[in-house]
N, C-alpha and C positions, 0 to 999 in steps of 0.2 A: 728599731730605727724610727725617728719620726718622719712621718709622710706629709706631703703638702699637696693640695689640688692643683691640677694643672689648669690654669686659667680659671674663668668663672664657673664653668660647669663640668670640667673634665675629670678624670680619675685621680685619685689620690697615688702619688707617686714618691719614691726615694730621692734624696738629694743627689745621689750619685746613680747612674744608670749605666748600663753596659752597651757600648757600641760595637757593632759587627763588621765595619768596613774592613779591618785588618784580617779577620778569619776568613773572608772570601778569597783571599790570596790574589792571584793574577786577574786582571792586567794591572792592578794598582800596587799590590804588595806581593812579596814572596809567600809561597805555599806554606801552610800551617798544618800541623798534624791535627786530623779530624778528632780523633778521640780526646785529644787534650783540650780542644776548643769546646767540646761538650761538656768535659769536666769543669772547665773554667765557668762556663754559663751556669751549670748546676751549682757550683760553688757560690757564685754571685748570688743566686736565688735564696741558697740557704743562709747567707749573711743577712739577708733582708732586702737586697736590691730587687726591686719588683718591675723595672722597665727594662726591655731589651729591644734596641733599635736596630733595624736592619733595612735592606732594600734589595729589590730584585736584581740590580745591576751589580752588586757586590759579589764579584766572582760569578757572573752570569747565572745566578739562581742559587750557587753553592751556599752561601751564607743563610739564606732563608731555609734550605735543606738542613743545615746544622742546627739552627734554632729549633726547627720542628722536631728533630731528634732529642735535643737537649730538654724541651719542656714537656716531653711525653709524660703524662701521668702528673703534670704540675701546672697544668693550663689555668687553673683556677688562682694560682698564685702570681701569675705573670701579666703585665700589661704589654702587649705585642705593638709595636709601632713599626710599620714598614711604609714603602712610598710607592709612589707612581710617576710616570712622566719621562723616564729614560728607557728606551727600548734598543735592541740590538737585532743585527740580521745574522752575524757570526760572532765567535768568540774572540773578537778583536777590538781593541780601543777604538779604532778608526770607524767601527760600525755603529757605536753608540750615537743615538740621535734623540731629540727632544719630540715627544709626541703625546699630548694631552687631549687629543680629540677622545670624545665619549666612548667610542667603539674600543679604542685602545686602552683607556682606563678600565672598563669592564673586564677586557681580556687579562690585562695585568692583574687585576684583583683576583679573578679565577685562578689564574696560575699561582698566585702567591698563597692562596688558601691551600692549595694541593701541596705545595712544597712545606708550608708551615704545619700542614696536617691538623687545620683547625677550621671551623665553619664560620668564624667572624674574626675580623681585625679590631683590635681596640683603638689604635690611632692610625688613621690613613692620611699620609701626607704628600703633597706635592713636592717632588724632589728638587726641581727647579722650574722657574718660570718658562712657558714656551711661547715665544712671540707669535707662533702662527696660530694659537688657539685663543679665541676670546675668552677673557677671564670669566665673565658671567655664565658662559655655557659650561665651562670646566666646573665651576662651583656648584651650578645646579645639578650636573651629573654627580658629584660627590655627595650632595645633599640627598638625592634620590637613593644612593646606594646606603646611605645612613638610615633612611627611613625604611628601607627593606630589611634592615637588620644585618646586613653583610659586614658593615662598620658600626663602630660605637661613636667616634669622635673624628674630627676633621682638623688636619694641620697643615702648616706650609713649610717650606724650607728654602733658605737662600733668596726670600723676597726682600726688595727694597722697601721703603716708606710707602711709596705711591702704590706698589703692588699690594702691599699688606692692607691698606686702607681699602682699596678697591674690592679685594677679595672678601673682606670682612663685611662689606655691604651686602653680598649675595649669599652667604652661609655662615653659620655660627662656627668661626674658627677658635680652637681652644689653645693652639700652640703655634709658636715660630720655633724654627730649628736655624739658628745662625752659628757662624763661627765667633768664638770669643775666647780670648786669653789675655794674659797680662802683656803680651807684645803686639796683639792685634785687636784693638778696641773700636773699630770703625762703627759698631752699632750703638756705642754709647752716644746718647745724645741724638739718636736718630731713630732706628727701629726699636731699641730697647725702651725708649720713652713712649713710643706709640703703644707697646705691649702693656706698659704700666697703666697708661692712660685707659686703655680699652679692656683691661684685665685679661689679656692674652698671656699664657704661659710661655716660658722660655727653656727649651732644651738646648743648651749651649754644647756644641761640638768643638773638638779639637782644644780643650782646655790646657793641654800640655804643648801646644804649638807644634804638633806632629812630632814630639820627641825632644824639642829644644829645650823645653823647661823641665826636663827630667834631670839636667845637669850632667848626663853622660857625654855631651858634645863639647868641643872647644872650637877656636878659629882653625885647627888644622885637620878637623875631621872630614872624612871622605863620605858623602852621601850616595845612596843608590836609588833606583827606580825614578818615580816622578820628582822626588826631591832634588836628585842629581842635576836635573835640567835647570834648575834655577830660574824658572819662569812664573812660579805660583807664589802668590802670597809673601810671606816672610823670607821664603827661600830665594827670593829674587836677589842677585848679588849686591845691588844698591842698597838693600834693606838689611842683609845678613850681618853686616859688619857692625851697624848701629845696635842691632839686636843682641850681639855678644857683649857689647858693652853694658847693656841692661842686665843681661843674664848674670854677668860676673858680679854686679853690685847686689843683685837678688840673692845670688848664692852666698855672698858674704852675710847678708842680712839673715838668711836662714841658718847658716852655720852658727852665727853669734847665739842664736836662740835654741840651738840643738835640735833643729828640725831640718826635714829635707826639702830641696828646692820643689820637687814635685808635689809634695804635701802642701806647701805654701801657695802654689800655684792653683791647685784643685780648691783649696779652701778660699782663695780670693774669688775665683769664679762664682762657686755656690753662694757667696755672701754678697754679690752685686744685686742691687735692688731690682727686682723684676725676674731674676733668674730662678727657675724652679729646680732644675737638675743639671748636672755636668754629665755629658755623656763620654765614657772613657772606654778606650780600646784596651782589653786586657787578654793576655795570652796564656796565662797560667793561674791556678788556683792561689798561688803565692802572691800574684800581683793583685788579686782581688783583696787579700788580707792586708796587703801593704797599703793599697789606696784608701781602705777604711780609716787609715790613721789620720787622713786629713780632715775628717770630721771632728777630730778631738782638739784641735788648735783653737785657742781663743786669743784674738788680738786686742790689745789695748787701743784707745783712741790715738795715742802718741805713735804707737806702731803702724797703725793704719795711715797716719799722715806721712810717716817716713817712707812708707811703701809708695804712697801717691806721689811724693817728690821724685823718687827714682824712675817711676813710670812717666811722669811728666818730662823728664829729661829725654826720654824715648820718643815721645810725640812732639816735644817742642822744637 
């Protein structure tokens, strides 16, 4: 698998990476089989996927523990990306708070190292901006941890244009982790352009729009968990109807070319200018094998233009 450098000076990573939000289970997702999650991560590594993205808050430490077990004996084959900035007092959604104070960052890092069973983190990312913490102090703290050898590279997630530019002034950021998919392109022309200009890598999360672009849902589908509430992103009721209009057209486009909608959606993301890798949640080794097929798709200029017209109707 062809690797690409993450940003100007980051590690070489695969065009598809494995995201572990889902395997953390509650409070965001249903519980997953631990053994199967480990087998899935190992299958991904075996296929050449080398970046595993996780976070302490995923399952309140569970996802990091699973990653630590999965990479045992394979540490040299994996780029571990985890995060800081979301802490909790109890294992309840309501207890999660932003905290990017230097003391909290140091504690979070040490806890992550223990759960991941490693002595360094490859990519340490701010999970969400914290309005209570001065960005210069936050970045200096991250830079010092990097200088100490606890981390190799610094990244940020969910930063807007202004936050990204400010953070980049104080420390060498190699990556941004934003949401990007065919239905949600808010970063195009905004954060994505800044990343291209400053040579900051992009790890795009939710390339399948939390399942909508798998093609397995329709207008009559019932969602569960956080998607059921219809308050976030594309799952807001006012957006979902238009999204399904676009999905139906994209599904027809894919079927006419004998490819799946999910493969089309993943391929579209990894071929956007500035994107280094697409983060995919995978629950079984079979899903790993299936997702790899998205790398085989080659779109003609005419086909790309046709996709563009479909997506412009979504945003227009």
